[in-house]
N, C-alpha and C positions, 0 to 999 in steps of 0.2 A: 329278769335276767340280771346277773351280777354286773356290776359297774364295769364298763369298758375301759381297759387300761390304754394309756397313750402307747403307741407303737413306734420305736425309732429303729430303723434298720440301717446300718452303716455297712457299705461294701467298698471294698478296694479292688483294684484291677490287677490280677497277676501276681498275687501275694502267696508266696510258699507257706506251708504249715509250720515250717521250722524257723518262724521269724518272731516268736513270742518268748521273751525270757522266762515267764512263769509256767510255761509249758515244758521246760527242760531245756532250753536254748540260751545258755547263760551268756553267750557272746553278744546278745541282743540288748539294746536300750529301748525299752516299751512300757514305762511305768504305767500308763494308762490302760493298756491292754492287760498288763498285768493285774490291775485293780479289778478288771472286769472278770479275769479268771479266779481271783481270789473270792470275789464276793458273789460270783455267779456259776453258771454250769458250762463246762467245757466238753464238746464232743470231739475226741481226738482221732476218729476214724469217720470223718465226714468226707463224702465224696460227691463231686459234680457229676452231671448226666452228660458232659461233653468236655472236650479239652481246648475249647476256645470261648471267647467272651459271649457272643450272641446266643449260640444253642444253650449255653448253661443258663443264661439269664431267662431265656423263654422258658426252660424247664422249671426254673424257680418261681417265676410269676404265672405260669400255667398249671403247674403241678403235674405235668406229664414228662415222659422221656421224648428224646429228639425224634424218633420215628413216629411218634403220635402228633407232636406239635407240627412236624414237617420242616424244622428249622435244624438243619445239620451243620450249618456254617454261618459266617458272618453275613447274613442276608435279611431281608425286610422281615419285621415282626412288629406287632403293637398290642396284641391281645394280652390282657393282665387281669389279675384279680383285685386290682387297685380300686377299680370301680365297685366291686363288691363291697368293700370297706366304706366307700362313699354312701352307698345304698343305706347303711345301717347307721349313718351319722357321723362318719370320720371326715375330718378335713384333711386333704391328702395333698402333700407337698413334695416335690423332687427338687433337690439342690445337687447339681453335678451329674454324674454319669449314669445313665440308664441303658444307654445303647440302643434304644429302640430306632426304628426306621419306618417312617420318616422321623428325623431326630426329634422334633418338637410336636409329634402326635400326643393328644392329651393322655392317652394310655390310662384313663381313669382318674388322673390328678385334676386338683383345682388349680393349683399353680405349678409351673415347672420352670427352673432356672438351669438350663441345660449346658452343661460342659462334655465335650466328647473327647475323642483320642488325642493324646499330647502331640502326635506328628501328623495329625490330620491336616492336609492342605487342600485348598479348593473352593468349591462353590458355597459351601455351608459355613457360616460364621456364628459360632456359639457365643455365651457371655463372655468366656475368657478370651477369645479372639478379639471381641469388641474392646475389652479392657486394655488389652495390649495396644491395639492400634489407637485408642484414645490417648495414650502416652507417647505415640509417635514412633513405635518400635515395630520391627518384624518379628513374628512368632518363631522361636527357635525350633528347628526342624531339619529335615534333609537339606532343604534349600540353602540354610547357613552351615550346617555341619559339613557338607560335602565340600566347602571351600577350605576345610582345615587341611593342612599338609599330612597330618598323621589320621585322617578320618578312618582309613580302613583298619587301623590298628587298635582303635579304641573299643570295639565290641559293642558300641551303643553307649558307652559311659562318656558323659560330658559334664563340665562344670556350667552350673546355671550362671548366665551372664547378665540378666535383668534384675530389677529390684525384687527384693525377697517376696514381696506381697503379691507380685505377679507370677510366682511360681504356681503351677496349676493346683497342687493340693494345698497351699497356703490359700489360694484364691478361693477354692471350694470351702475349705474350713471356714475362712472368714466371712464368706457369702452366708453360709448355714448359720454362723453365729450371729450376723447382723439379722437375718430373718428372725430367728428366735427372739431376740432382744428388741426388735423393732415392731413385729407383727402383734396386733392385739391377741391376747391369749385365747386359744380356741381349744376346746376339747369335746370329744376325744380327738387327739391329732395322730396321724400317720405321717411320718417324716422319713423320706429316704434321702440318705446322703451318700453319693457316689463319688469317691476319691479316684482320679485318673491314674494315680501311681499305685504301685511301683512298676507299672507298665513302662517298657521302653518308648524314647529314649531315657536312659537311666541318668538323671540330670539333677542331683541334688545340690542344695546350697553348700558351699565348701566347708563351713564350720560343722556340719553334720557328718561329713565325709572323714575328717581327719582322725577321729577316734576309732574308726574301723580300719583304717590303713595302718594304725599303729598296734592293733590287737590281733590275736590268733583267731582267724575266722576259718572255717572249713574251705578248702579249695579242692575241686575235683581232680582225680587222677585216672580217667579211663584208660584201660589197657588195650593193647591191640586184639587181645583174645575177646574181650567183651565186645568191641566194635565189629570184630569179624563174626561173631555169633548173632549179631542182629538180623532182623529180616531185611528184604530188598527194600521194602517200603520205607523203613527208617534210614537205611543207607541212601536211599533216593532223597529223601527230604533233607538230609544233611548236605548233600551235594547241591540241592537247590538253593538251601540257605547260605551257601558260599558264594553263590552266583548273584543273589538279590538282597538288597540292603533294606529288608522289612524294618519299618520303625527306627530307621537310622542304624540298625544293627548289622555290621559288616562282620559275617562269621568266617574266620580262617579255618583251613583244614585241620591245623594243629595248633591251636592257641596255647601261648606260653603260660607258664605259671604266674608270671607278673602281670600278663594281661587279665587272667582269670581272677586274680586277687583284687585288681582294680575294679573290675566288673563287679564283683560281689560287695566290695566295700561300698560302691556307689549305690547298689540296688538296696543294701541294708540301710544306708543312710537315709534313703528316701522313705524306708518304713518307719523309721524314727520320726521323721518329720511329719508323717501322718498321725502317728501316736500322739505327738504334741497337739495337733490340731483336734484330735478326738478329745483330748482332756479339756480343751477349751469350749468344745462343744457341749460336752456333758455339765461343764460348771454353768454354762448359759442356761441350759435345760432345768438345771436345779435352781438356779436363781429365779427363774420365771414360774417355778412350781410344777413343772411338767413330770419331774421324777418322783413325785409323791406317790403316783401310781402309774408306773410305766414298765414296759418291757422293751429292753434294749438288745438288739441282735446285731453281732459283728461276724462278717464273713468274707470272703473273697469269691471271685468267679472262675478262678484256676491258678495253678502255680507257674513256675518258670524253672526250666532245666539249669540254665546258668552254666553250662558246660557239663553238667552231670550227664552220663551216658554219651559224651560226645556231641550232644544235642544243644540247639539254641531255643530259647523262648518255650512255646507250648506245643499244641498239636500232637503229641505222642501220648501214650497211655500209662507212663511211668507214675508211680504215686507221687513223685514230687510236682507232677501236673495235676493230677486228678483228686488229690487229697488237699483238703483246705481247712483253714481255720473256721470253727463254728462255735461261737460263745453266746450264751443266753443269759442277761443280767436282770433280775427282777426281785431285789430284796423284799422280803414280806410276802412273796408269793412262791418263790422257789428257794430253798435252803442254798446257801453259798458253799463254793469250796468243792462242788461236786465235778468229777471227772469220769467220763464214760468213754470206754473204748470200743463199744458196740459199733458194728457197722451201721451207717446210716447214709441216706442219700440227702445232700444239702437241700433239695426241694421238699423234704418232709417237714422242715421248719415252717413252711408256709400252712400247713395245716393246723399247727399250734395257733399261729397268729390269727387265722380266719376263725377258727372255733372261739378263741378268747374274746374276739370282737363280736361273736354272734353273727357272722356274716356266712352266706351261702359259698360252698365251693364251686369252681367252674366244673363244667361238664364236657368232656370226660376229666377224671382225676386219678392220678396214680401214687400220690404221695400218701405215706402214712403218717401217724401222729407220734410225736417225741414226748408227749405229755407224760406218759408213766414214768419215763427217765427223769424228766424234769422234776416231777414230784417224789423222786428218790424211791420209786417202787424196786424193792431188791430183786423181785422177780421179772422186771421189765426185760424185753428182749429186743434188740435191733433187728437188722435184716440178716438173713443167711448169705445173700449175694448182693453185692451192688453192680450197677452196669453203667457203662458210658458209650457214646457212639460220636464219631467224628468223620466229617467229609468236607471237600472243597477248600477254599483258601490256599495256604501254603502247603496243606497235606495233599491236595489234589495230584500233584506231579507223581505221587508215590503210589497211590492206590485210591480207589473210588470211595471206599468206606472202611473204617476200622472200627470193631465193636469189642468192648472189653467186658469180661465177667470176672469178679473177684470175690473170694471168700476169704476168711480170716487167714486161711493157710496156703491159698493157691490163687494164681492170676493167670488168665489166657486172654490173648488178644487175637481176634481172627480178622484176616484182611481179604476182603472180597477180591476173587479173581487172581489171588496170590497162592503159591504152593507151600509157602512158609508162613509163620506166625510167631507168637510169643507165648511160653509157658514158664511160670516161675514157682518154685517151692519157697514159698514166703517164710516159712518156718526155719529152713536152712540157709535162705538167701534173701534176707529182707531187703537188701539194697538192689535187688533184680539185676543182678550182674551175669548170671549164667542162664541163658536161655535153653530150655529142655525140650522145646517143640519137636525137634528131629530126633530126640534120644529115645531108642526103642525101648528102654527101661521104663519109660513114662508114657508110653502109647495109650494105656488104659485110663490114665489120669486125664491126658489131653482128650480123649473121647468122652470122658465123663463130663468135662467142663464144656465142651461143644454141645453135649446133649442138654446140659443146663441152659445154654444160651439159646438153643432151638426151642426149648419149652417155654422160655421167658418171652420170647418174640411171639410165639403162637398164642399164649395166654394173653399177652398185652394187646395184640391186635383184636383179639376177640372181645375183651374187656371194653375196648374204646371204639369198636367198629361204629357204634351209632352216633358218637360224640362229634361235635363240629370240628373240622380241621381248619386251620387259618389258611393255608394254601396247599396246593398240590405238592406232593412229595415226589420229585423227579426219580428218586432212587428205588422207590417203592417196588416197582416190578422187577427190577435187575437185582439190587444189592441184597434186599431182605430174602428173596428167593434163593439166591446163590448161598447166603448164609445158612439157610435151612438145609438146602441139598447138601452142602459139604458137611453139615453137622450129622446128617442122618447117614450118610454114606461113610463118614470117616475118611474121606478121600484126600488126595493131593499131597500130604506130607509124609505120613507113616507108611502108606502102602507102597511106595516105590522102592 
């Protein structure tokens, strides 16, 4: 077997795909991510398997879709392929966020230094909680921010008020650097670094925010026509987010341009902070010799609407949520400067990592390999369609289950138990503004995408039927059946 490379997997939480300068977004300050793009391979059409943290991470670490893992929302999970790496000799370390439940379950790792959600309050105290408490502080979050007179006007954007090194992303970056520098060198190494940001509260250190407040950054302008054309599920979710301050985000019915500009400036500043820490981590890895033969992967678990389409945070199936950065850096193994726009599922990268390590895949397994594209094969193809599923959490008030199917040219979102949905012609409308679901001129296209969705569910359930399920899927009897029945009959939307 060829020498096993060190594997470094860096994950952020809730980072949009349009936040890396080298990928065409010049308003960003991301020199270290830019380096990974220039010297590595970037997949610009990578899609997660869900629209929130836990189900996406479960899919990435299990190689299956949400209906196979049984994880549709932020619920308990701990089964991963990390132990498979350990079985073939890897020393496996997690620093930061993995979002497993229970939070400190081994999940296959030899060492874990867990940091969870930034706004998490209550019974569980992670490494970051302990550090803040040891300094004699109360962790910033809703309990503190609600005391501000303008709390409801901030849309979740706040100034970081404690020492710089106590900021969650600085804390995780510094903790990872400390581990690399202090721990005796072990090879092969699997190191997962999970940054909590730029997930809200959007709380950057002030000096990083100022440049973004002074430059021209994109600010959304959703029109009444777009909002009126949305399905009832999205309208209901928007109404719900106005009532409840998830993660310290109070969402108004009509946020002002000034409020949206501040929100975005704070969010982008947090990305730049993470980028700085990634640079320091890479330098520590290089100094310790780990990068002599290493594969570094950078990605995020989903994006954030930040007011696009009138929505807050995640939970919807818009590209700005389900499309994420995915960069693979491995000089000497893969030629740098490659950019691939083929459709891929984020979990497909797990196939590459396990194969390079010589490790077994979990059973069942639905991820494909990106190896041909990484190796520059001109005939390499991605997927014809990508899929995502979402249920529970803040999405629950709107519908039991949303399922997305997307090709290069079309996207359809099906809502269980709802008479409407979403259909977008991505060639004519890449921003997903005009919903064509109820347009009779596109009834055939809608039916075609429903048929694709039906066949995918049938084939996936057949392929994975004998594999182990982590936990029962409470929606299996209701939601999947209704998806298939609606697709077969073409009912509810176009026939009325």
